TORMAR-950742 format. One line per field, with one value per residue (C-alpha): residue number from 1; z, x, y. Coordinates in pm, 1 decimal, decimal comma. Example, Ala and Ser with C-alpha at 12.3 -4.5 7.8 and 13.67 -1.06 7.14 Angstrom:
BEGIN
resi [1 | 2]
zz [780,0 | 714,0]
xx [1230,0 | 1367,0]
yy [-450,0 | -106,0]
! end
This chain:
BEGIN
resi [1 | 2 | 3 | 4 | 5 | 6 | 7 | 8 | 9 | 10 | 11 | 12 | 13 | 14 | 15 | 16 | 17 | 18 | 19 | 20 | 21 | 22 | 23 | 24 | 25 | 26 | 27 | 28 | 29 | 30 | 31 | 32 | 33 | 34 | 35 | 36 | 37 | 38 | 39 | 40 | 41 | 42 | 43 | 44 | 45 | 46 | 47 | 48 | 49 | 50 | 51 | 52 | 53 | 54 | 55 | 56 | 57 | 58 | 59 | 60 | 61 | 62 | 63 | 64 | 65 | 66 | 67 | 68 | 69 | 70 | 71 | 72 | 73 | 74 | 75 | 76 | 77 | 78 | 79 | 80 | 81 | 82 | 83 | 84 | 85 | 86 | 87 | 88 | 89 | 90 | 91 | 92 | 93 | 94 | 95 | 96 | 97 | 98 | 99 | 100 | 101 | 102 | 103 | 104 | 105 | 106 | 107 | 108 | 109 | 110 | 111 | 112 | 113 | 114 | 115 | 116 | 117 | 118 | 119 | 120 | 121 | 122 | 123 | 124 | 125 | 126 | 127 | 128 | 129 | 130 | 131 | 132 | 133 | 134 | 135 | 136 | 137 | 138 | 139 | 140 | 141 | 142 | 143 | 144 | 145 | 146 | 147 | 148 | 149 | 150 | 151 | 152 | 153 | 154 | 155 | 156 | 157 | 158 | 159 | 160 | 161 | 162 | 163 | 164 | 165 | 166 | 167 | 168 | 169 | 170 | 171 | 172 | 173 | 174 | 175 | 176 | 177 | 178 | 179 | 180 | 181 | 182 | 183 | 184 | 185 | 186 | 187 | 188]
zz [3710,8 | 3889,7 | 3555,5 | 3477,5 | 3786,0 | 3676,4 | 3318,0 | 3198,2 | 3129,1 | 2751,0 | 2783,0 | 3005,4 | 2740,0 | 2471,6 | 2695,5 | 2759,0 | 2389,4 | 2305,1 | 2566,2 | 2424,8 | 2070,6 | 2179,9 | 2359,8 | 2053,2 | 1825,7 | 2069,7 | 2070,8 | 1688,6 | 1651,9 | 1916,1 | 1738,7 | 1407,9 | 1555,1 | 1720,9 | 1395,2 | 1190,1 | 1456,8 | 1453,7 | 1074,0 | 1064,0 | 1337,0 | 1158,7 | 833,4 | 1014,4 | 1175,4 | 829,3 | 654,6 | 390,6 | 496,3 | 346,9 | 504,7 | 679,1 | 458,6 | 166,5 | 68,2 | -195,6 | -199,1 | 163,8 | 286,7 | 466,4 | 379,9 | 662,0 | 796,0 | 543,8 | 369,5 | -7,7 | 35,8 | 273,7 | 24,3 | -248,0 | -28,9 | 63,6 | -303,4 | -388,0 | -104,9 | -263,2 | -603,0 | -445,2 | -284,9 | -616,7 | -787,3 | -527,0 | -483,4 | -824,9 | -907,7 | -800,9 | -1030,3 | -912,4 | -1126,9 | -1092,5 | -1251,1 | -1417,9 | -1082,1 | -938,7 | -707,1 | -681,5 | -796,9 | -829,5 | -1034,5 | -990,0 | -1258,6 | -1221,7 | -1288,0 | -1365,8 | -1703,1 | -1746,4 | -1947,3 | -1709,2 | -1348,6 | -1310,4 | -1557,0 | -1385,6 | -1620,5 | -1387,3 | -1181,1 | -988,1 | -1048,2 | -697,3 | -772,0 | -943,0 | -663,0 | -394,3 | -571,7 | -614,7 | -245,9 | -124,3 | -354,1 | -204,3 | -10,0 | -133,9 | -461,8 | -544,0 | -401,2 | -59,9 | 118,5 | -44,9 | 69,0 | 415,7 | 442,7 | 215,4 | 446,6 | 737,5 | 514,2 | 396,3 | 749,8 | 911,4 | 652,2 | 332,1 | 196,5 | -114,9 | -297,2 | -522,8 | -859,3 | -914,7 | -1241,8 | -1333,5 | -1617,9 | -1775,5 | -2035,4 | -2347,9 | -2236,4 | -1930,3 | -2136,7 | -2385,2 | -2097,6 | -1946,5 | -2279,9 | -2336,8 | -1987,1 | -2028,1 | -2358,8 | -2174,3 | -1884,9 | -2100,8 | -2147,4 | -1774,2 | -1672,1 | -1768,9 | -1854,4 | -1794,2 | -1425,1 | -1412,0 | -1139,3 | -1206,2 | -1038,9 | -689,9 | -603,1 | -264,4]
xx [-4436,9 | -4770,1 | -4944,4 | -4792,0 | -4952,3 | -5294,8 | -5262,9 | -5448,2 | -5264,7 | -5277,5 | -5147,5 | -4861,1 | -4774,2 | -4761,3 | -4545,0 | -4294,5 | -4286,6 | -4218,9 | -3939,7 | -3783,2 | -3801,8 | -3640,6 | -3367,0 | -3293,4 | -3284,5 | -3053,2 | -2816,0 | -2815,6 | -2752,0 | -2476,9 | -2305,2 | -2330,9 | -2178,2 | -1897,7 | -1825,8 | -1808,9 | -1587,2 | -1354,7 | -1326,1 | -1259,8 | -995,2 | -835,5 | -819,5 | -668,5 | -395,9 | -289,7 | -321,0 | -40,8 | 74,8 | 30,0 | -262,2 | -212,2 | -250,3 | -48,1 | 243,4 | 510,6 | 619,8 | 661,6 | 729,4 | 451,8 | 448,1 | 210,2 | 261,5 | 525,6 | 500,7 | 538,3 | 897,2 | 975,6 | 838,6 | 1046,1 | 1359,4 | 1280,0 | 1268,9 | 1579,4 | 1764,5 | 1660,8 | 1783,7 | 2119,9 | 2141,7 | 2054,3 | 2333,5 | 2589,4 | 2488,8 | 2349,4 | 2047,7 | 2010,9 | 1851,7 | 1762,8 | 1731,8 | 1726,3 | 2003,3 | 1951,5 | 1983,3 | 1698,1 | 1918,5 | 1850,0 | 2141,8 | 2180,3 | 2375,9 | 2420,5 | 2404,0 | 2543,5 | 2280,9 | 2514,5 | 2674,4 | 3023,5 | 3119,5 | 2977,4 | 2903,2 | 2661,4 | 2415,2 | 2170,4 | 2050,9 | 1769,3 | 1589,2 | 1262,7 | 1054,2 | 1041,4 | 834,0 | 552,5 | 544,1 | 534,9 | 252,6 | 57,4 | 100,9 | -26,0 | -332,1 | -461,1 | -777,7 | -785,8 | -969,6 | -1333,2 | -1657,8 | -1670,1 | -1783,3 | -1502,3 | -1244,9 | -1390,9 | -1418,6 | -1145,8 | -856,8 | -1022,9 | -1101,5 | -739,4 | -610,9 | -821,6 | -967,8 | -764,2 | -420,9 | -331,2 | -25,0 | 133,9 | 289,2 | 640,4 | 743,8 | 1085,9 | 1290,1 | 1530,0 | 1780,3 | 1857,7 | 2220,5 | 2107,4 | 1880,9 | 2164,6 | 2402,6 | 2142,0 | 2076,2 | 2448,7 | 2491,8 | 2192,7 | 2326,4 | 2636,7 | 2432,7 | 2170,9 | 2399,4 | 2374,1 | 2029,9 | 1667,6 | 1577,6 | 1210,1 | 1301,4 | 1450,2 | 1254,6 | 1134,5 | 1285,2 | 1146,2 | 1247,7 | 1085,2]
yy [1204,0 | 1244,4 | 1244,3 | 902,9 | 753,7 | 867,0 | 740,8 | 437,8 | 117,4 | 172,2 | 527,8 | 405,2 | 145,9 | 415,5 | 634,0 | 349,2 | 264,6 | 629,7 | 644,2 | 326,5 | 465,7 | 794,4 | 600,0 | 383,7 | 689,1 | 869,2 | 569,8 | 552,0 | 926,2 | 910,9 | 620,0 | 802,3 | 1118,5 | 916,8 | 730,8 | 1049,0 | 1207,0 | 905,2 | 908,1 | 1283,2 | 1254,5 | 956,1 | 1151,1 | 1449,4 | 1234,3 | 1111,1 | 1446,2 | 1463,1 | 1115,6 | 768,8 | 587,0 | 251,3 | -53,8 | 87,3 | -135,9 | -153,5 | -515,2 | -617,6 | -262,9 | -77,0 | 293,6 | 390,2 | 740,1 | 847,5 | 1182,6 | 1199,2 | 1317,6 | 1029,7 | 773,8 | 936,8 | 917,3 | 555,9 | 452,2 | 657,3 | 480,8 | 151,0 | 275,3 | 362,6 | 18,6 | -142,0 | 55,4 | -51,7 | -416,3 | -507,6 | -717,6 | -1081,2 | -1338,8 | -1687,3 | -1998,7 | -2374,6 | -2576,6 | -2913,4 | -3090,3 | -2876,1 | -2672,9 | -2300,3 | -2088,8 | -1716,6 | -1470,2 | -1098,6 | -831,9 | -483,9 | -214,7 | 74,7 | 131,7 | -10,4 | 298,0 | 560,0 | 463,8 | 757,3 | 601,1 | 365,4 | 92,1 | -17,5 | 244,2 | 269,4 | 581,9 | 724,4 | 1035,0 | 840,6 | 585,0 | 856,3 | 1042,1 | 717,1 | 624,6 | 962,7 | 945,0 | 618,6 | 701,4 | 1060,9 | 1012,1 | 954,8 | 1083,0 | 1254,4 | 938,8 | 735,6 | 991,6 | 960,1 | 581,9 | 436,3 | 531,8 | 352,7 | 54,2 | 23,9 | 73,2 | -196,5 | -430,6 | -437,9 | -363,3 | -171,1 | -304,3 | -43,4 | -118,7 | 14,8 | 176,3 | 39,1 | 182,0 | -66,0 | 56,8 | -144,6 | -185,9 | -383,0 | -607,8 | -673,2 | -759,0 | -990,8 | -1166,0 | -1220,3 | -1358,3 | -1588,6 | -1723,4 | -1841,4 | -1982,6 | -2154,4 | -2452,5 | -2529,6 | -2406,9 | -2435,2 | -2073,6 | -2142,0 | -2167,0 | -1815,9 | -1642,0 | -1288,5 | -988,8 | -943,7 | -587,3 | -571,1]
! end
């Protein structure tokens, strides 16, 4: 400190500039270390779990394990088998009507005519944020969690028997409805 008192004005200016530069660099390095620590901790919290921001339809899969996602979709498949599938259409007066189709075989109730592929969906959900280069694996989960959402596609298997039943039903209905107004299946 005594040496600072005896320095010339120009030397004092250099010393203050050097101190300011060291302070700014220390702040930048500290922020970088904190950011990396946050990202690593965030990734550890969601290890083997679906990251936030991953959706199937309107359902958020955040925090689920692959097995939990699989069970979630299988529960939906079971509900679909019990309740059937709703279709909505507009009649000639413009009113929205609906009809329900059974999704299990009339001949054998153990055969599902419409089924979501739960294992593919679960594997796809777990992969989000875990593929790509090292920096993508590090930053994508945070990006999806805070800035963007990832909407997953669902693989649906539809047996020919269901399509034949639907076509026959629509032939009968076509006299009373405009088939161009038949709304697509909204599973979620």
